[in-house]
N, C-alpha and C positions, 0 to 999 in steps of 0.2 A: 502494500500499499505506501502511497506517494504522501508524504507530507504537506500540507498547506504550509505556503510561506504568509506569515501572520505579517510580516515588514517590520517587524520589532516593535517594543514600545514605543507609545507616544505619552509624552506628558508624566513622563517619571517623578517621583516624589524621592526628594533625596531623604535620608536619616540625620536628621538636623540633632538628635540629642533627645529631643520631644517626640518627635513622633519617626516610628521603627522606619519610614518610608517603603514604599513599594514599586513597583516597575511600571506601574501606569496601565493605562488600556493600551492592546493592540494596536496599531496604524489601520489592521483590516477591520478589526470592530469599528475603530474609530471612523474610517471610510464606508462603511457598510450603516451606521448611524445617517450617519449626511445621507445616504442613496437613498435610505428608507425615509426619511423627513422628506425629499424630493417626489419620491414615488406617493407618499400618504396625500402630497398637496395636489397633483394634479386631477383634475375634470374628469379624463378619461383613462384609465389605466392601462398603460402599454401592455404587448402579448408577451408570454416567455418564449422562449425558442423553439420552435416549430408552428407557433401560431396559435398555441394555446392561450385562452385570457386568464390573467391573473386571479387565481378567486381564494380569499383570505388572507391570511397573517403568514401561513406557512409559506404559500409561493413568493408574498413579500420580499420574505426574509431570502431567500433563495436569489431573487433577483438584486436585492441590496447587496448580498454576498458576491456575486458574480459581478457587479460593478466594481467592488471593491477590490477584489481578485485581480480585473483588468487594471486598473488604478496601480496598483503594486507592482504587476507586469511590467506595464508601459513605463514607470517611474526608472525601472532598472538599467531601461535600453539606454 
């Protein structure tokens, strides 16, 4: 099984002595969230690959992560 490239961590929080710090959200999750917001704001939903209509939250998540993966791949060129 191939591993999905998450693009690394975005907005990491450093350990400052008070807060233990975290790696932050992944670039993939951040980009998918932005794509999801765009999809949810559209008057008409686009279709999935193959022309099937987007139905429900599961399909929206699939499309959002597809956009995120494409952005990460394009950014590495």
